[in-house]
All heavy atoms as an XYZ file, in Angstrom:
998
protein
N      89.812    103.693     92.542
C      91.104    103.467     93.167
C      91.990    102.721     92.170
O      91.619    101.704     91.644
C      90.893    102.662     94.451
C      92.155    102.471     95.241
S      91.981    101.418     96.703
C      90.973    102.421     97.741
N      93.155    103.238     91.906
C      94.032    102.600     90.919
C      94.739    101.374     91.494
O      94.728    101.113     92.697
C      95.012    103.616     90.359
C      96.035    104.098     91.382
O      95.802    103.929     92.595
O      97.067    104.645     90.969
N      95.363    100.601     90.620
C      95.993     99.330     91.005
C      97.111     99.538     92.020
O      97.228     98.766     92.981
C      96.522     98.625     89.761
N      97.924    100.561     91.836
C      99.030    100.801     92.762
C      98.506    101.080     94.165
O      98.979    100.502     95.144
C      99.906    101.956     92.276
C     101.046    102.367     93.203
C     101.995    101.198     93.450
C     101.792    103.551     92.606
N      97.518    101.931     94.271
C      96.955    102.250     95.583
C      96.377    100.994     96.243
O      96.571    100.753     97.428
C      95.891    103.329     95.471
C      95.258    103.665     96.823
C      94.361    104.865     96.762
N      95.082    106.102     96.584
C      95.758    106.732     97.566
N      95.817    106.214     98.759
N      96.363    107.864     97.331
N      95.697    100.159     95.471
C      95.135     98.926     96.019
C      96.231     97.973     96.491
O      96.119     97.359     97.553
C      94.236     98.244     94.995
C      92.900     98.939     94.825
C      91.904     98.105     94.035
N      92.408     97.582     92.785
C      92.285     98.194     91.605
N      91.668     99.340     91.502
N      92.784     97.644     90.515
N      97.294     97.829     95.715
C      98.400     96.960     96.110
C      99.038     97.426     97.410
O      99.288     96.634     98.321
C      99.466     96.920     95.008
C      99.168     96.063     93.797
C     100.149     96.391     92.673
C      99.249     94.595     94.163
N      99.309     98.717     97.503
C      99.940     99.262     98.704
C      99.007     99.121     99.904
O      99.439     98.741    100.998
C     100.370    100.733     98.482
C     100.839    101.364     99.769
C     101.465    100.795     97.423
N      97.727     99.404     99.708
C      96.760     99.282    100.801
C      96.680     97.840    101.294
O      96.688     97.587    102.496
C      95.376     99.764    100.358
C      94.356     99.748    101.484
C      94.677    100.743    102.574
O      95.130    101.850    102.307
N      94.461    100.349    103.813
N      96.606     96.880    100.379
C      96.528     95.468    100.778
C      97.794     95.034    101.513
O      97.733     94.280    102.479
C      96.291     94.551     99.573
C      94.992     94.759     98.853
C      93.783     94.609     99.776
N      92.545     94.788     99.079
C      91.903     95.965     98.943
N      92.388     97.054     99.456
N      90.764     96.030     98.301
N      98.937     95.503    101.045
C     100.201     95.186    101.716
C     100.169     95.732    103.144
O     100.511     95.028    104.094
C     101.362     95.795    100.912
C     102.708     95.392    101.396
N     103.380     96.054    102.391
C     103.531     94.387    101.000
C     104.552     95.479    102.594
N     104.666     94.469    101.760
N      99.734     96.965    103.300
C      99.672     97.588    104.625
C      98.681     96.866    105.538
O      98.907     96.769    106.745
C      99.289     99.056    104.489
N      97.608     96.359    104.986
C      96.594     95.658    105.777
C      97.036     94.259    106.201
O      96.616     93.769    107.246
C      95.300     95.530    104.979
C      94.589     96.836    104.743
C      93.462     96.729    103.734
O      93.290     95.666    103.089
O      92.745     97.730    103.586
N      97.883     93.628    105.409
C      98.179     92.209    105.631
C      99.579     91.909    106.156
O      99.815     90.818    106.686
C      97.952     91.439    104.333
C      96.478     91.338    103.989
C      96.263     90.801    102.596
N      94.859     90.553    102.308
C      94.006     91.495    101.950
N      94.391     92.756    101.861
N      92.741     91.190    101.698
N     100.508     92.822    105.986
C     101.886     92.567    106.422
C     102.150     93.416    107.663
O     102.086     94.639    107.611
C     102.897     92.903    105.305
C     104.311     92.602    105.772
C     102.575     92.118    104.035
N     102.441     92.768    108.792
C     102.565     93.525    110.041
C     103.852     94.323    110.159
O     104.919     93.880    109.749
C     102.506     92.441    111.115
C     103.021     91.210    110.442
C     102.591     91.328    108.992
N     103.690     95.510    110.738
C     104.853     96.250    111.213
C     105.191     95.614    112.550
O     104.366     95.581    113.463
C     104.513     97.733    111.391
C     105.679     98.533    111.909
C     106.570     99.128    111.026
C     105.890     98.690    113.270
C     107.648     99.860    111.484
C     106.971     99.416    113.735
C     107.843     99.992    112.843
O     108.913    100.709    113.309
N     106.385     95.059    112.654
C     106.756     94.388    113.898
C     108.230     94.580    114.199
O     109.068     94.569    113.300
C     106.411     92.899    113.855
C     107.174     92.115    112.809
C     107.028     90.617    112.955
O     107.506     90.068    113.972
O     106.450     89.995    112.055
N     108.505     94.766    115.473
C     109.898     94.912    115.923
C     110.180     94.076    117.165
O     111.270     94.172    117.718
C     110.225     96.388    116.223
O     109.329     96.874    117.222
C     110.131     97.240    114.972
N     109.238     93.254    117.606
C     109.437     92.474    118.820
C     110.621     91.518    118.698
O     111.244     91.160    119.688
C     108.167     91.720    119.214
C     107.739     90.669    118.234
C     106.857     90.809    117.217
C     108.210     89.329    118.168
N     106.737     89.637    116.510
C     107.563     88.704    117.083
C     109.125     88.590    118.913
C     107.800     87.385    116.734
C     109.355     87.269    118.567
C     108.685     86.681    117.486
N     110.931     91.120    117.470
C     112.038     90.202    117.242
C     113.376     90.806    117.685
O     114.291     90.083    118.052
C     112.086     89.780    115.778
C     112.069     90.934    114.815
C     110.969     91.544    114.279
C     113.192     91.639    114.309
N     111.339     92.580    113.462
C     112.706     92.667    113.462
C     114.569     91.508    114.472
C     113.542     93.554    112.795
C     115.400     92.393    113.799
C     114.879     93.398    112.976
N     113.464     92.133    117.681
C     114.697     92.795    118.141
C     114.885     92.531    119.629
O     115.966     92.129    120.077
C     114.645     94.306    117.836
C     114.562     94.535    116.328
C     115.868     95.008    118.440
C     114.261     95.974    115.932
N     113.815     92.766    120.426
C     113.885     92.524    121.873
C     114.096     91.041    122.182
O     114.688     90.701    123.212
C     112.604     93.024    122.539
N     113.622     90.173    121.283
C     113.792     88.730    121.475
C     115.195     88.260    121.107
O     115.513     87.076    121.250
C     112.760     87.964    120.651
N     116.020     89.176    120.617
C     117.402     88.828    120.290
C     117.606     88.254    118.907
O     118.696     87.802    118.575
N     116.551     88.268    118.085
C     116.711     87.791    116.710
C     117.487     88.835    115.908
O     117.377     90.034    116.163
C     115.343     87.550    116.062
C     114.576     86.413    116.680
C     113.226     86.193    116.016
O     113.083     86.485    114.809
O     112.315     85.734    116.716
N     118.243     88.382    114.962
C     119.030     89.291    114.124
C     118.570     89.150    112.677
O     118.726     88.093    112.083
C     120.521     88.965    114.217
C     121.080     89.060    115.604
C     121.171     90.524    116.037
N     121.676     90.632    117.383
C     120.980     91.102    118.403
N     119.729     91.483    118.232
N     121.496     91.177    119.593
N     117.950     90.211    112.157
C     117.522     90.240    110.765
C     118.320     91.308    110.043
O     118.535     92.393    110.578
C     116.049     90.601    110.643
C     115.070     89.625    111.198
C     115.333     88.439    111.831
C     113.655     89.761    111.168
N     114.178     87.834    112.197
C     113.115     88.621    111.811
C     112.787     90.721    110.682
C     111.757     88.427    111.959
C     111.424     90.518    110.839
C     110.919     89.389    111.457
N     118.751     90.997    108.840
C     119.341     92.054    108.033
C     118.226     92.739    107.252
O     117.061     92.409    107.412
C     120.441     91.517    107.110
C     119.929     90.494    106.102
O     118.740     90.538    105.742
O     120.731     89.666    105.653
N     118.580     93.696    106.432
C     117.555     94.448    105.695
C     117.505     94.061    104.218
O     116.938     94.793    103.417
C     117.796     95.968    105.828
O     119.115     96.273    105.370
C     117.613     96.417    107.269
N     118.053     92.912    103.880
C     118.007     92.455    102.496
C     116.554     92.286    102.066
O     115.797     91.542    102.708
C     118.751     91.128    102.369
C     118.699     90.606    100.956
O     119.456     91.105    100.106
O     117.867     89.712    100.694
N     116.128     92.953    100.982
C     114.726     92.881    100.576
C     114.274     91.492    100.133
O     113.110     91.128    100.328
C     114.614     93.894     99.438
C     115.995     94.175     99.002
C     116.894     93.868    100.153
N     115.162     90.689     99.573
C     114.781     89.335     99.160
C     114.489     88.481    100.386
O     113.473     87.775    100.445
C     115.872     88.690     98.270
C     115.566     87.226     98.002
C     116.016     89.465     96.966
N     115.346     88.551    101.393
C     115.092     87.781    102.622
C     113.848     88.291    103.344
O     113.083     87.510    103.918
C     116.317     87.797    103.522
C     117.391     86.836    103.014
C     118.463     86.587    104.044
N     119.406     87.681    104.144
C     120.436     87.873    103.311
N     120.633     87.033    102.312
N     121.252     88.877    103.477
N     113.625     89.606    103.305
C     112.403     90.160    103.911
C     111.164     89.636    103.193
O     110.186     89.241    103.832
C     112.448     91.683    103.875
N     111.205     89.614    101.857
C     110.073     89.105    101.083
C     109.826     87.633    101.390
O     108.668     87.197    101.499
C     110.320     89.313     99.584
N     110.892     86.856    101.563
C     110.737     85.448    101.918
C     110.085     85.298    103.290
O     109.186     84.471    103.466
C     112.097     84.744    101.900
C     112.661     84.565    100.517
C     114.095     84.076    100.516
O     114.766     84.074    101.583
O     114.574     83.707     99.424
N     110.507     86.098    104.279
C     109.895     86.028    105.612
C     108.410     86.387    105.554
O     107.579     85.760    106.210
C     110.596     86.983    106.586
C     111.812     86.410    107.263
C     112.274     87.274    108.419
N     112.510     88.656    108.053
C     113.649     89.132    107.559
N     114.676     88.330    107.367
N     113.765     90.402    107.264
N     108.098     87.407    104.764
C     106.706     87.853    104.638
C     105.868     86.788    103.944
O     104.808     86.392    104.438
C     106.636     89.198    103.887
C     107.230     90.311    104.753
C     105.209     89.524    103.485
C     107.520     91.604    104.000
N     106.331     86.314    102.812
C     105.542     85.388    101.994
C     105.484     83.977    102.569
O     104.448     83.323    102.512
C     106.106     85.341    100.569
N     106.580     83.504    103.129
C     106.645     82.110    103.555
C     106.396     81.893    105.038
O     106.011     80.802    105.453
C     108.009     81.512    103.178
C     108.359     81.569    101.680
C     109.768     81.035    101.448
C     107.328     80.812    100.862
N     106.631     82.934    105.842
C     106.497     82.766    107.295
C     105.449     83.680    107.916
O     105.240     83.634    109.130
C     107.848     83.003    107.963
C     108.909     81.997    107.526
C     110.223     82.261    108.194
C     111.253     81.236    107.712
N     112.575     81.496    108.255
N     104.834     84.538    107.105
C     103.815     85.434    107.639
C     104.338     86.485    108.582
O     103.605     87.004    109.415
N     105.598     86.811    108.470
C     106.215     87.797    109.348
C     106.177     89.170    108.678
O     105.788     89.310    107.529
C     107.680     87.402    109.647
C     107.845     86.080    110.341
C     107.250     86.032    111.743
N     107.798     87.002    112.652
C     108.857     86.794    113.439
N     109.464     85.622    113.429
N     109.293     87.733    114.241
N     106.618     90.185    109.388
C     106.653     91.543    108.861
C     108.039     92.132    109.038
O     109.024     91.570    108.602
N     108.103     93.236    109.755
C     109.360     93.915    110.003
C     109.121     95.395    110.118
O     108.005     95.848    110.338
N     110.184     96.154    109.964
C     110.050     97.605    109.964
C     110.253     98.130    108.559
O     110.279     97.357    107.602
C     110.959     98.269    111.006
C     112.433     97.914    110.935
C     113.264     98.462    109.984
C     112.985     97.042    111.863
C     114.608     98.149    109.939
C     114.338     96.726    111.837
C     115.140     97.284    110.874
O     116.468     96.973    110.828
N     110.363     99.430    108.384
C     110.306    100.045    107.057
C     111.296     99.454    106.056
O     110.943     99.266    104.898
C     110.490    101.551    107.147
S     112.125    102.058    107.738
N     112.506     99.150    106.478
C     113.474     98.603    105.534
C     113.026     97.238    105.022
O     113.285     96.881    103.877
C     114.872     98.513    106.160
C     115.577     99.852    106.175
C     115.466    100.706    107.257
C     116.336    100.259    105.088
C     116.108    101.938    107.268
C     116.985    101.486    105.077
C     116.862    102.322    106.175
O     117.494    103.535    106.166
N     112.348     96.458    105.857
C     111.831     95.155    105.439
C     110.567     95.312    104.595
O     110.468     94.756    103.506
C     111.528     94.280    106.661
C     112.666     94.160    107.596
N     112.625     94.662    108.876
C     113.897     93.624    107.448
C     113.771     94.423    109.481
N     114.564     93.796    108.634
N     109.601     96.063    105.124
C     108.307     96.201    104.449
C     108.439     96.907    103.112
O     107.913     96.448    102.097
C     107.328     96.957    105.349
C     107.058     96.346    106.723
C     106.083     97.213    107.501
C     106.559     94.929    106.598
N     109.101     98.040    103.104
C     109.233     98.799    101.863
C     110.176     98.108    100.883
O     109.959     98.166     99.675
C     109.695    100.227    102.144
C     108.612    101.043    102.811
O     107.435    100.733    102.722
N     109.013    102.104    103.488
N     111.204     97.444    101.386
C     112.099     96.705    100.493
C     111.377     95.581     99.776
O     111.503     95.410     98.558
N     110.591     94.798    100.535
C     109.833     93.698     99.935
C     108.759     94.225     98.991
O     108.557     93.678     97.905
C     109.207     92.841    101.031
N     108.074     95.291     99.402
C     107.064     95.880     98.521
C     107.700     96.384     97.228
O     107.143     96.216     96.145
C     106.326     97.018     99.220
C     105.265     97.730     98.381
C     104.143     96.780     97.999
C     104.734     98.939     99.127
N     108.880     96.968     97.321
C     109.591     97.435     96.130
C     109.882     96.300     95.162
O     109.741     96.450     93.949
N     110.278     95.140     95.699
C     110.514     93.971     94.833
C     109.231     93.536     94.141
O     109.228     93.243     92.944
C     111.064     92.800     95.653
C     112.484     92.911     96.161
C     112.822     91.695     97.025
C     113.462     93.042     95.014
N     108.141     93.488     94.899
C     106.866     93.097     94.317
C     106.457     94.053     93.213
O     106.115     93.635     92.101
C     105.773     93.056     95.395
C     104.340     92.886     94.884
C     104.163     91.528     94.218
C     103.350     93.094     96.008
N     106.503     95.334     93.489
C     106.092     96.322     92.492
C     106.990     96.290     91.265
O     106.515     96.406     90.134
C     106.053     97.715     93.117
C     104.999     97.916     94.209
C     105.138     99.293     94.837
C     103.596     97.675     93.692
N     108.290     96.098     91.477
C     109.214     95.982     90.336
C     108.856     94.786     89.468
O     108.886     94.871     88.245
C     110.652     95.836     90.826
O     111.110     97.007     91.425
N     108.507     93.683     90.106
C     108.167     92.476     89.343
C     106.886     92.665     88.531
O     106.667     91.956     87.554
C     108.027     91.268     90.267
O     106.819     91.326     91.007
N     106.067     93.639     88.932
C     104.824     93.930     88.217
C     104.991     95.025     87.167
O     104.019     95.435     86.544
C     103.737     94.322     89.216
C     103.317     93.223     90.185
C     102.375     93.765     91.238
C     102.696     92.046     89.435
N     106.222     95.508     86.991
C     106.492     96.471     85.939
C     106.602     97.920     86.371
O     106.836     98.793     85.543
N     106.435     98.191     87.649
C     106.603     99.564     88.124
C     108.089     99.877     88.242
O     108.911     98.991     88.452
C     105.948     99.742     89.496
C     104.446     99.674     89.464
C     103.782     98.483     89.710
C     103.688    100.804     89.182
C     102.401     98.412     89.679
C     102.307    100.747     89.149
C     101.671     99.544     89.397
O     100.304     99.480     89.368
N     108.433    101.137     88.115
C     109.794    101.587     88.355
C     109.834    102.085     89.793
O     109.087    102.996     90.170
C     110.208    102.706     87.375
C     111.609    103.197     87.699
C     110.126    102.203     85.939
N     110.687    101.461     90.594
C     110.737    101.730     92.030
C     112.086    102.336     92.384
O     113.124    101.822     91.985
C     110.522    100.425     92.833
C     110.605    100.691     94.323
C     109.202     99.779     92.459
N     112.042    103.412     93.143
C     113.258    104.044     93.655
C     113.181    104.061     95.169
O     112.157    104.462     95.730
C     113.398    105.484     93.140
C     113.515    105.577     91.661
N     114.693    105.406     90.993
C     112.576    105.787     90.716
C     114.484    105.521     89.691
N     113.206    105.751     89.500
N     114.219    103.605     95.815
C     114.302    103.670     97.270
C     115.144    104.853     97.672
O     116.132    105.177     97.014
N     114.747    105.509     98.744
C     115.459    106.688     99.242
C     115.724    106.514    100.725
O     114.840    106.094    101.478
C     114.617    107.951     99.049
C     114.117    108.130     97.662
N     114.829    108.805     96.694
C     112.979    107.692     97.062
C     114.131    108.796     95.563
N     113.016    108.133     95.767
N     116.923    106.850    101.129
C     117.214    106.906    102.548
C     116.472    108.119    103.077
O     116.596    109.216    102.546
C     118.725    107.034    102.809
C     118.996    107.252    104.285
C     119.448    105.797    102.299
N     115.675    107.913    104.092
C     114.872    108.999    104.640
C     115.055    109.117    106.126
O     115.865    108.420    106.734
N     114.276    109.994    106.691
C     114.291    110.195    108.131
C     112.910    110.583    108.612
O     112.342    111.545    108.111
N     112.375    109.830    109.552
C     111.096    110.197    110.149
C     111.377    111.332    111.120
O     112.201    111.196    112.022
C     110.442    109.002    110.857
C     109.155    109.429    111.542
C     110.190    107.882    109.865
N     110.708    112.422    110.906
C     110.967    113.638    111.666
C     109.881    113.854    112.717
O     108.707    113.667    112.443
C     111.005    114.844    110.727
C     111.946    114.688    109.550
C     113.408    114.687    109.953
O     113.811    115.407    110.851
N     114.204    113.883    109.286
N     110.274    114.257    113.877
C     109.331    114.602    114.943
C     109.455    116.103    115.190
O     110.143    116.543    116.091
C     109.629    113.811    116.203
N     108.807    116.873    114.349
C     108.914    118.331    114.487
C     109.793    118.900    113.395
O     109.664    118.564    112.229
N     110.710    119.738    113.789
C     111.625    120.363    112.834
C     112.546    119.310    112.219
O     112.991    118.397    112.913
C     112.468    121.435    113.526
C     111.677    122.655    113.942
C     111.096    123.383    112.741
O     111.809    123.586    111.749
O     109.897    123.733    112.805
N     112.842    119.422    110.918
C     113.751    118.471    110.280
C     115.095    118.398    110.992
O     115.654    119.416    111.375
C     113.916    119.029    108.866
C     112.692    119.848    108.642
C     112.330    120.412    109.997
N     115.566    117.185    111.182
C     116.829    116.964    111.867
C     117.710    116.037    111.046
O     117.296    114.920    110.726
C     116.570    116.328    113.231
O     117.771    115.843    113.785
N     118.924    116.493    110.718
C     119.843    115.611    109.990
C     120.153    114.331    110.769
O     120.446    113.307    110.181
C     121.110    116.451    109.824
C     120.669    117.870    109.998
C     119.490    117.829    110.920
N     120.032    114.355    112.081
C     120.320    113.172    112.894
C     119.337    112.043    112.619
O     119.655    110.879    112.845
C     120.294    113.537    114.377
N     118.143    112.369    112.144
C     117.139    111.335    111.865
C     117.339    110.683    110.504
O     116.738    109.650    110.228
C     115.736    111.928    111.939
N     118.169    111.263    109.653
C     118.362    110.682    108.326
C     118.958    109.288    108.455
O     119.880    109.059    109.215
C     119.261    111.574    107.469
C     118.600    112.869    107.061
S     117.006    112.657    106.235
C     117.534    111.976    104.676
N     118.379    108.377    107.698
C     118.849    107.004    107.704
C     117.974    106.074    108.521
O     118.152    104.872    108.488
N     116.989    106.635    109.246
C     116.147    105.767    110.066
C     114.884    105.309    109.342
O     113.999    104.739    109.951
C     115.788    106.435    111.396
C     114.820    107.603    111.265
O     114.278    107.881    110.200
N     114.606    108.303    112.367
N     114.814    105.547    108.037
C     113.610    105.181    107.292
C     113.947    104.937    105.828
O     114.806    105.600    105.270
C     112.595    106.326    107.403
C     111.218    105.972    106.942
N     110.513    104.894    107.411
C     110.408    106.570    106.047
C     109.324    104.856    106.834
N     109.234    105.849    105.985
N     113.269    103.962    105.240
C     113.375    103.709    103.803
C     112.078    104.167    103.163
O     110.999    103.737    103.559
C     113.583    102.224    103.508
C     113.503    101.805    102.043
C     114.594    102.473    101.206
C     113.579    100.286    101.912
N     112.180    105.053    102.206
C     111.032    105.612    101.505
C     111.090    105.145    100.057
O     112.162    105.123     99.454
C     111.063    107.162    101.557
C     109.882    107.760    100.821
C     111.121    107.647    102.993
N     109.952    104.776     99.505
C     109.867    104.386     98.099
C     109.144    105.449     97.298
O     108.163    106.016     97.765
C     109.083    103.079     97.937
C     109.597    101.826     98.602
C     108.652    100.669     98.319
C     111.004    101.496     98.150
N     109.626    105.684     96.097
C     108.827    106.378     95.100
C     108.615    105.380     93.972
O     109.505    104.603     93.637
C     109.492    107.668     94.568
O     110.796    107.375     94.091
C     109.568    108.729     95.643
N     107.418    105.389     93.434
C     107.029    104.399     92.442
C     106.442    105.114     91.243
O     105.549    105.942     91.384
C     105.987    103.423     93.021
C     105.578    102.400     91.980
C     106.528    102.745     94.271
N     106.959    104.780     90.076
C     106.427    105.338     88.841
C     105.766    104.235     88.045
O     106.314    103.150     87.893
C     107.540    105.956     87.990
O     108.185    106.986     88.696
N     104.583    104.539     87.575
C     103.852    103.602     86.730
C     103.476    104.299     85.448
O     103.945    105.406     85.171
N     102.608    103.694     84.679
C     102.219    104.271     83.396
C     101.607    105.663     83.506
O     101.783    106.485     82.632
C     101.192    103.286     82.850
C     101.342    102.056     83.644
C     101.978    102.428     84.945
N     100.912    105.941     84.617
C     100.211    107.216     84.708
C     100.527    108.017     85.962
O      99.914    109.052     86.191
C      98.704    106.975     84.701
C      98.216    106.342     83.450
C      96.712    106.222     83.476
N      96.311    105.291     82.450
C      95.539    104.252     82.647
N      95.043    104.010     83.822
N      95.245    103.451     81.659
N     101.406    107.524     86.797
C     101.547    108.213     88.072
C     102.925    108.048     88.680
O     103.697    107.197     88.290
C     100.513    107.677     89.055
O     100.765    106.311     89.311
N     103.184    108.891     89.645
C     104.355    108.779     90.493
C     103.849    108.958     91.911
O     103.274    109.981     92.240
C     105.385    109.840     90.159
C     106.662    109.673     90.951
C     107.761    110.525     90.339
N     109.010    110.217     90.967
C     109.594    110.985     91.880
N     109.019    112.109     92.250
N     110.731    110.637     92.415
N     104.018    107.956     92.735
C     103.473    107.965     94.080
C     104.547    107.642     95.095
O     105.543    107.019     94.775
C     102.367    106.904     94.235
C     101.201    107.085     93.330
C     100.172    107.994     93.979
N      99.114    108.311     93.057
C      97.928    107.759     93.056
N      97.642    106.829     93.911
N      97.019    108.141     92.192
N     104.269    108.005     96.307
C     105.131    107.648     97.425
C     104.304    106.773     98.360
O     103.555    107.272     99.186
C     105.642    108.896     98.159
C     106.402    109.782     97.187
C     106.506    108.495     99.348
C     106.735    111.129     97.712
N     104.389    105.456     98.189
C     103.616    104.603     99.085
C     104.253    104.538    100.456
O     105.465    104.465    100.581
C     103.655    103.238     98.397
C     104.844    103.272     97.541
C     105.105    104.706     97.190
N     103.439    104.597    101.476
C     103.931    104.498    102.847
C     103.283    103.276    103.450
O     102.080    103.244    103.664
C     103.534    105.729    103.643
C     103.986    105.667    105.075
C     103.601    106.957    105.786
N     104.120    106.937    107.121
C     103.446    106.516    108.173
N     102.226    106.047    108.034
N     103.989    106.534    109.363
N     104.081    102.265    103.754
C     103.498    101.059    104.307
C     104.026    100.736    105.689
O     103.541     99.825    106.324
C     103.695     99.829    103.392
C     102.982    100.040    102.087
C     105.154     99.524    103.172
N     104.996    101.452    106.166
C     105.530    101.110    107.475
C     105.134    102.162    108.490
O     105.008    103.328    108.186
C     107.044    100.990    107.413
O     107.595    102.210    106.999
N     104.916    101.742    109.684
C     104.501    102.632    110.752
C     103.336    102.018    111.491
O     102.998    100.870    111.296
N     102.707    102.800    112.315
C     101.624    102.266    113.127
C     100.280    102.400    112.453
O      99.289    101.921    112.951
C     101.578    102.981    114.479
O     101.411    104.385    114.232
C     102.845    102.747    115.263
N     100.221    103.048    111.310
C      98.957    103.260    110.629
C      98.971    102.562    109.283
O      99.993    102.492    108.623
C      98.739    104.760    110.413
O      97.634    104.979    109.580
N      97.825    102.064    108.865
C      97.740    101.477    107.530
C      97.289    102.512    106.513
O      97.079    102.201    105.369
C      96.769    100.291    107.509
O      95.482    100.739    107.901
C      97.242     99.166    108.395
N      97.162    103.750    106.938
C      96.738    104.808    106.028
C      97.816    105.016    104.967
O      98.980    105.181    105.282
C      96.536    106.094    106.823
C      96.051    107.218    105.991
C      95.667    108.373    106.905
N      95.623    109.555    106.102
C      96.225    110.673    106.407
N      96.927    110.769    107.506
N      96.143    111.710    105.616
N      97.425    105.003    103.733
C      98.366    105.187    102.637
C      98.230    106.623    102.164
O      97.235    107.002    101.577
C      98.071    104.213    101.484
C      99.032    104.434    100.342
C      98.136    102.788    101.982
N      99.226    107.421    102.439
C      99.116    108.831    102.117
C     100.472    109.414    101.790
O     101.343    109.485    102.645
C      98.517    109.589    103.306
O      98.639    110.961    103.130
N     100.635    109.828    100.559
C     101.885    110.474    100.174
C     102.059    111.787    100.915
O     103.163    112.136    101.325
C     101.904    110.724     98.672
N     100.985    112.517    101.123
C     101.072    113.801    101.818
C     101.550    113.590    103.240
O     102.423    114.300    103.717
C      99.700    114.501    101.829
O      99.265    114.640    100.491
C      99.780    115.843    102.494
N     100.999    112.600    103.925
C     101.401    112.326    105.299
C     102.882    111.973    105.355
O     103.611    112.466    106.189
C     100.561    111.196    105.884
C     100.975    110.800    107.259
N     100.754    111.596    108.350
C     101.623    109.706    107.717
C     101.228    111.007    109.430
N     101.763    109.860    109.064
N     103.311    111.114    104.439
C     104.706    110.703    104.430
C     105.617    111.897    104.179
O     106.598    112.087    104.866
C     104.953    109.628    103.383
S     106.637    109.000    103.420
N     105.274    112.695    103.211
C     106.144    113.813    102.875
C     106.163    114.878    103.967
O     107.128    115.602    104.110
C     105.734    114.428    101.537
C     105.995    113.500    100.362
S     107.680    112.820    100.325
C     108.607    114.289     99.952
N     105.111    114.957    104.777
C     105.121    115.941    105.840
C     105.976    115.482    107.015
O     106.426    116.293    107.808
C     103.693    116.234    106.320
O     103.161    115.106    106.969
N     106.224    114.188    107.134
C     106.994    113.660    108.252
C     108.335    113.068    107.842
O     109.153    112.773    108.688
C     106.182    112.598    108.972
C     104.944    113.173    109.618
C     104.344    112.220    110.565
N     105.364    111.417    111.189
C     105.499    111.262    112.488
N     104.701    111.845    113.292
N     106.436    110.479    112.973
N     108.550    112.826    106.570
C     109.780    112.196    106.103
C     110.585    113.181    105.269
O     110.031    113.998    104.566
C     109.484    110.976    105.229
S     108.522    109.715    106.033
N     111.850    113.065    105.365
C     112.735    113.817    104.485
C     113.612    112.797    103.782
O     114.085    111.856    104.412
C     113.622    114.794    105.272
C     112.849    115.819    106.075
C     112.156    116.807    105.151
N     111.453    117.814    105.901
C     110.165    117.795    106.173
N     109.430    116.799    105.787
N     109.584    118.762    106.834
N     113.820    112.972    102.495
C     114.610    112.026    101.719
C     115.905    112.671    101.282
O     115.968    113.862    101.043
C     113.848    111.582    100.465
S     112.305    110.783    100.834
N     116.897    111.853    101.150
C     118.185    112.307    100.660
C     118.319    111.892     99.206
O     118.515    110.718     98.915
C     119.303    111.678    101.486
O     120.548    111.953    100.915
N     118.203    112.838     98.253
C     118.283    112.452     96.846
C     119.628    111.848     96.466
O     119.729    111.089     95.525
C     118.031    113.750     96.093
C     117.994    114.832     97.093
C     117.978    114.236     98.457
N     120.661    112.156     97.215
C     121.978    111.597     96.909
C     122.075    110.140     97.325
O     122.999    109.450     96.937
C     123.056    112.414     97.608
N     121.131    109.664     98.105
C     121.174    108.301     98.598
C     120.037    107.469     98.045
O     119.279    106.864     98.771
C     121.084    108.321    100.139
O     122.122    109.063    100.682
N     119.900    107.471     96.741
C     118.805    106.721     96.148
C     119.321    105.482     95.454
O     120.479    105.406     95.085
C     118.040    107.579     95.117
O     118.927    107.934     94.072
C     117.461    108.810     95.752
N     118.452    104.522     95.329
C     118.735    103.350     94.510
C     117.490    103.071     93.722
O     116.422    103.569     94.040
C     119.141    102.133     95.368
C     118.089    101.670     96.319
C     117.160    100.721     95.943
C     118.021    102.189     97.600
C     116.194    100.273     96.817
C     117.051    101.760     98.489
C     116.144    100.806     98.104
N     117.615    102.347     92.673
C     116.427    102.079     91.878
C     116.431    100.643     91.400
O     117.471    100.010     91.294
C     116.350    103.017     90.674
O     117.446    102.828     89.826
N     115.230    100.163     91.146
C     115.048     98.834     90.568
C     114.109     98.967     89.388
O     113.127     99.687     89.453
C     114.396     97.901     91.592
C     115.249     97.548     92.729
C     114.550     96.450     93.521
N     115.278     96.196     94.722
C     115.020     96.766     95.883
N     114.029     97.614     95.995
N     115.737     96.489     96.929
N     114.385     98.270     88.359
C     113.483     98.188     87.211
C     113.177     96.726     86.961
O     114.019     95.882     87.179
C     114.129     98.769     85.950
C     114.264    100.240     85.964
C     114.817    100.692     84.608
N     115.188    102.063     84.682
C     114.372    103.070     84.435
N     113.152    102.836     84.069
N     114.782    104.312     84.521
N     111.968     96.490     86.540
C     111.651     95.105     86.199
C     112.417     94.724     84.949
O     112.828     95.560     84.178
C     110.144     94.950     85.990
O     109.742     95.725     84.898
N     112.557     93.442     84.753
C     113.199     93.047     83.515
C     114.126     91.972     83.725
O     114.708     91.249     83.172
């Protein structure tokens, strides 16, 4: 198992997918730095924009090239209405390009699973590089 897969798996195992704070009336933005602070300092989680944003910062700090894509979790046939409800990461390292999936109800890390249920908008990408 390579380092990237282990990092993503550990993140999925230890950082909770949680949305109860929405029903509790808490207001969180999707800033990845604030999400990383909540995760690291308060043991909190969040949804895909929080989890994947914070993971992207971590991976960037370790030298990976991380690209975020506006995506859409699809339930059946692809629907343009679902675009924007998910943040998807692609990560390039020395030997690979992977799509880590850390948000959702499963801790299974599978690029195939993500790509079968997510659609990304290439026009809506952002990238981070370490440095």
